Phi, psi and omega in degrees: 000136183288133177293138180218138174243111178269132175260102193256120176281137180236167184301152177266355179184311182267118185293350176284345183273058175228146184275158176298323179295318179299317179298318180296316181297317180297326179284325188268338185292161181284326178202164182243134176256119187238172178275304178233133182301318184300312181294319181294317179297320179297316180296307183295324178297323180300322181265008179059045178246131177245123180217153171290133184249141172231149187254138170228115176217183186297339183269335189234003186299316180300325183282322189263341189300316182297319179298321180291323176298319178298321177295318179295324182292350174283001181096017182267166176241145180223153174248124175266123176233156171255183180299327175194153175079205184272122180300157175082342175280103183056030180226160178292169177125348184296317179296317179301315180295318178301315180294323178298316180296318179299327183265015176059033172272131180297127176253117189236110178285139175243098190291159179181218187297144177211125179296328180300304183289325178300315179295316182295314185290338178266357188285329187084002180265161175283118180230032174302327170232134177212161182245111179270110178267325180083220187279133173276163178294144175286346181275127189306310185294320179293317180300318180293324176295321178298315179294321178300317179293330181290345180301331182278349180274099184272067181218178167284121187249135180247125180239149173235152174197173182281154182306321185283353177256009184300310182297315179299320178299313180296322177298317180293324179294318177301317183288321191258329179254345176111144181295334186265000182294128181294137181221156169229125176258110178268109194248129176052052185302136178069358179268173185300325182259029176304139178205144172252119176258120184240140179162204174265175186299321181292318176304312184291322175302316180298320179294315180301318181290314184294316184268001180048051183294132176212112181179177179293141183207160168234131179251128179243129183242128178268089186261047184257000000 
């Protein structure tokens, strides 16, 4: 049997947002490669799927990738998932995929939910062209330098960060990109309290501060 590594997209919040193909692959594969065991078990349990789990994350990928490739070379199939959404976007797995390609293991993407595209299509902004920056540095000085450099990118810019840095991020954007720069904060996408906050950076900072917003988000900046 030919070795196969499926890159399987999973829901970003709402468990109904999974494809029939993704469910079939998760049921049929020999094992699942996940980011965190807790999140993977919760997901698979919801769909009543039991699989042997192996972990690939930012701390252990270099250590575990070769062992997983050896398992695949036995003719087995695996599904690579992240904690949520489409794997490899600001998530581990790149080394594993590179090694799979080097070893002539079929790498097969199974498309599905993505916070990036979900945020863009709901934003109301023009995103025929956009600049995906992704995660900013957690270090204050580096993050501010990154934002300062982004001023020259005259496009729709997409940023990600952790829930507890949302207010700090908005404060830095007001200082470095300007209080009037148009923004859309896509907050808690696909979940019950999903909301799109639209306005300029100062408006959104005020909302974040007043409502003490803390949750998963994608920030889109119209820096045109």
